[in-house]
C-alpha positions as CSV (number, residue, x, y, z in Angstrom):
1,M,-10.3,-15.6,23.8
2,T,-9.4,-12.1,22.7
3,G,-6.5,-10.4,21.0
4,P,-5.2,-10.1,17.4
5,V,-5.5,-13.2,15.3
6,T,-2.3,-14.0,13.5
7,S,-1.6,-16.5,10.7
8,P,1.1,-19.1,11.1
9,G,4.3,-19.3,9.1
10,L,6.5,-16.3,8.4
11,A,4.0,-13.9,10.0
12,R,5.1,-15.1,13.5
13,F,8.6,-13.7,12.8
14,A,7.2,-10.2,12.0
15,P,7.4,-7.5,14.6
16,G,4.5,-7.4,17.0
17,E,3.0,-4.2,15.8
18,W,3.1,-5.4,12.2
19,R,0.9,-8.3,13.3
20,T,-1.4,-6.1,15.3
21,F,-1.8,-3.8,12.3
22,A,-2.6,-6.7,10.0
23,A,-5.3,-7.9,12.4
24,F,-6.7,-4.4,12.6
25,L,-7.0,-4.2,8.8
26,R,-9.2,-7.3,8.9
27,H,-11.5,-5.7,11.5
28,P,-11.0,-2.0,11.9
29,A,-12.5,-0.7,15.1
30,L,-12.1,2.5,17.0
31,P,-10.5,1.9,20.4
32,E,-12.0,3.5,23.5
33,R,-8.9,5.5,24.2
34,M,-5.4,6.2,22.7
35,T,-2.2,5.4,24.5
36,G,-0.7,8.9,24.1
37,I,3.0,9.7,24.1
38,R,4.8,6.9,25.9
39,L,8.1,5.1,25.5
40,A,6.4,1.9,24.5
41,A,4.1,3.8,22.0
42,I,7.2,5.4,20.4
43,G,8.7,2.0,19.9
44,K,5.6,0.7,18.2
45,V,5.4,3.8,16.0
46,L,9.0,3.1,14.9
47,Q,7.9,-0.5,14.1
48,L,5.2,1.0,11.8
49,F,7.8,3.2,10.1
50,A,9.9,0.1,9.5
51,L,6.8,-1.5,7.9
52,D,6.4,1.7,5.8
53,L,10.0,1.4,4.6
54,V,9.6,-2.3,3.7
55,L,6.4,-1.7,1.7
56,M,7.7,1.4,0.0
57,A,10.9,-0.4,-1.0
58,L,8.8,-3.2,-2.6
59,L,6.6,-0.7,-4.5
60,L,9.7,1.2,-5.7
61,G,11.1,-2.1,-6.9
62,L,7.9,-2.7,-8.9
63,I,8.1,0.7,-10.4
64,Q,11.8,0.1,-11.4
65,L,10.8,-3.2,-13.0
66,A,7.9,-1.5,-14.9
67,T,10.4,1.1,-16.2
68,A,12.8,-1.6,-17.2
69,L,10.1,-3.3,-19.2
70,G,9.4,-0.2,-21.2
71,F,6.5,1.4,-19.3
72,S,6.7,5.2,-19.1
73,I,6.2,6.6,-15.6
74,P,4.7,10.1,-15.5
75,E,6.9,12.7,-13.8
76,N,5.9,13.7,-10.3
77,A,5.5,17.4,-9.6
78,I,8.0,17.2,-6.8
79,D,10.7,16.1,-9.2
80,K,10.5,19.5,-10.9
81,L,10.9,21.5,-7.8
82,K,14.1,23.1,-6.6
83,L,14.6,21.8,-3.1
84,T,15.5,24.9,-1.2
85,P,15.7,24.9,2.7
86,L,12.3,26.6,2.9
87,L,10.7,24.0,0.5
88,L,12.3,21.2,2.5
89,A,10.7,22.5,5.7
90,L,7.4,22.8,3.9
91,V,7.5,19.2,2.5
92,I,9.0,17.4,5.5
93,V,7.3,19.3,8.4
94,L,4.5,21.7,7.5
95,L,2.7,19.7,4.8
96,P,2.6,16.4,6.9
97,M,1.2,18.4,9.8
98,G,-1.5,20.1,7.7
99,E,-2.4,16.9,5.8
100,E,-2.8,14.9,9.0
101,M,-5.0,17.6,10.5
102,V,-7.2,17.5,7.4
103,F,-7.2,13.8,6.5
104,R,-7.0,12.1,9.9
105,S,-7.4,14.3,12.9
106,W,-11.1,13.6,12.9
107,L,-10.7,9.8,12.8
108,S,-10.9,9.8,16.6
109,G,-14.7,10.3,16.1
110,R,-14.9,13.0,18.8
111,A,-17.2,15.9,17.9
112,G,-14.5,18.5,18.7
113,H,-12.0,16.9,16.3
114,V,-14.6,16.5,13.5
115,I,-15.7,20.1,13.8
116,A,-12.2,21.3,14.0
117,A,-11.2,19.4,10.8
118,V,-14.2,20.9,8.9
119,I,-13.1,24.4,10.0
120,L,-9.6,23.7,8.8
121,I,-10.8,22.4,5.4
122,V,-12.9,25.6,5.0
123,G,-9.9,27.6,5.9
124,V,-7.9,25.9,3.1
125,V,-10.7,25.9,0.5
126,V,-11.5,29.7,0.9
127,P,-8.1,30.8,-0.4
128,I,-8.3,28.3,-3.3
129,V,-11.7,29.5,-4.3
130,S,-10.5,33.1,-4.0
131,G,-8.0,32.4,-6.8
132,P,-4.5,33.7,-7.5
133,Q,-5.7,37.3,-7.3
134,A,-6.3,37.1,-3.6
135,H,-3.8,39.0,-1.5
136,P,-1.3,36.7,0.4
137,I,-2.1,38.5,3.7
138,L,-5.8,37.6,3.2
139,L,-4.8,34.0,2.5
140,L,-2.6,33.7,5.5
141,G,-5.3,35.4,7.6
142,S,-7.9,32.8,6.5
143,L,-5.7,29.9,7.5
144,T,-4.7,31.5,10.7
145,I,-8.3,32.3,11.8
146,A,-9.3,28.7,10.8
147,A,-6.5,27.2,12.9
148,V,-7.3,29.4,16.0
149,V,-11.0,28.5,15.8
150,A,-10.3,24.9,15.2
151,I,-8.0,24.6,18.2
152,A,-10.5,26.5,20.4
153,I,-13.4,24.1,19.3
154,A,-11.2,21.0,19.9
155,F,-10.2,22.3,23.4
156,W,-13.8,23.2,24.3
157,L,-15.2,19.8,23.3
158,R,-12.1,17.8,24.5
159,K,-14.0,15.7,27.0
160,R,-16.7,14.6,24.6
161,P,-16.4,10.9,23.7
162,A,-16.5,9.5,20.2
163,M,-19.9,9.9,18.5
164,P,-21.9,6.5,18.5
165,F,-22.7,6.9,14.8
166,F,-19.0,7.3,14.1
167,V,-18.0,4.3,16.2
168,R,-20.6,2.1,14.4
169,H,-19.4,3.0,11.0
170,F,-15.8,3.6,11.7
171,V,-14.6,1.0,9.2
172,W,-16.0,3.2,6.3
173,F,-14.5,6.4,7.7
174,Y,-11.1,4.7,8.1
175,F,-10.8,3.3,4.6
176,A,-12.4,6.5,3.1
177,S,-9.8,8.7,4.7
178,A,-7.0,6.6,3.1
179,L,-8.7,6.5,-0.3
180,V,-9.3,10.3,-0.3
181,F,-5.7,10.9,0.9
182,A,-4.4,8.7,-2.0
183,G,-6.7,10.4,-4.5
184,A,-5.5,13.8,-3.5
185,H,-2.0,12.9,-4.6
186,L,-3.2,12.4,-8.1
187,M,-2.8,16.2,-8.4
188,N,1.0,15.6,-8.3
189,Y,0.8,14.2,-11.9
190,T,-0.1,16.6,-14.7
191,D,0.3,14.1,-17.5
192,G,-1.7,10.9,-18.3
193,I,-5.2,9.6,-17.8
194,T,-6.5,9.6,-14.3
195,L,-7.4,5.9,-14.3
196,A,-3.9,5.0,-15.6
197,L,-2.4,7.1,-12.7
198,L,-4.2,5.2,-10.0
199,P,-1.4,2.6,-9.5
200,L,1.0,5.4,-8.8
201,V,-0.9,6.5,-5.7
202,V,-0.9,3.0,-4.2
203,P,2.1,4.1,-1.9
204,Q,-0.1,6.9,-0.5
205,L,-3.0,4.5,0.0
206,I,-0.8,2.2,2.0
207,A,0.8,5.0,3.9
208,G,-2.7,6.4,4.7
209,L,-3.8,3.1,6.1
210,I,-0.7,3.0,8.4
211,F,-1.0,6.6,9.4
212,G,-4.7,6.2,10.2
213,Y,-4.1,3.2,12.4
214,A,-1.4,5.1,14.3
215,R,-3.7,8.1,14.7
216,I,-6.5,6.2,16.5
217,T,-4.1,3.9,18.4
218,F,-1.5,6.3,19.8
219,G,-2.7,9.8,19.0
220,L,-2.3,12.6,16.4
221,W,1.3,13.0,17.3
222,S,2.1,9.5,15.9
223,D,0.7,9.8,12.4
224,M,2.3,13.3,12.1
225,L,5.6,11.9,13.1
226,L,5.2,8.9,10.7
227,H,4.2,11.3,7.9
228,M,7.3,13.5,8.5
229,M,9.6,10.6,8.4
230,H,8.0,9.2,5.3
231,N,8.3,12.5,3.5
232,G,11.9,13.0,4.7
233,L,12.9,9.6,3.3
234,L,11.2,10.4,0.0
235,V,13.0,13.8,-0.2
236,A,16.3,12.0,0.6
237,L,15.8,9.5,-2.2
238,I,15.0,12.3,-4.6
239,V,18.2,14.2,-3.6
240,L,20.3,11.1,-3.9
241,S,18.8,10.3,-7.4
242,K,19.5,13.8,-8.6
243,G,23.0,13.6,-7.3
244,M,23.7,10.3,-9.1
């Protein structure tokens, strides 16, 4: 008998995609193919966004409780930014697209996607290594060239299946992508000891697990969409809190 194994009790009242995701976390495996953009897939992605909302609400509640008990929560870098229209577009649209390309586009295990992700990472690292003295045009050129080459490689190798080595060890790649994604967000905090900051990136760890599952189940469009909605909600909460 095949299919996701679900536990009895309250779990049976959870949306179907929540139960499927829970079963996937117990035994992560790379599917042979992704569903692509279909009406049913969009509905399941929205179920995953609802799960993201519930889990983020629980975590925000724990943070509020910790604050009420006297714990000092370090300020997030985004709290210090002036949310202009350009910055909103960056945080809600461009950053999610870029982060998904770097952290999860390669989770398909296809050679074209893996090589393209490496090229994009190089395109991001080169401007950083160049330092602030690098001319903006050179930085933009590096990213543009990397993006064009990455797209060309992905298209050229589009018919190649997932690499056998990747399929066998997918569980490690899946959890590693979520851990690295969460760890990268430690840079949002400039104060405090790194180990003490680890609980603050648990939301990114959970989001990374959800985004990764969506990516290999429905396609890259789904985790990009989830990430955009996630960031959009975060920005909306920040704007509301500042207004209050």
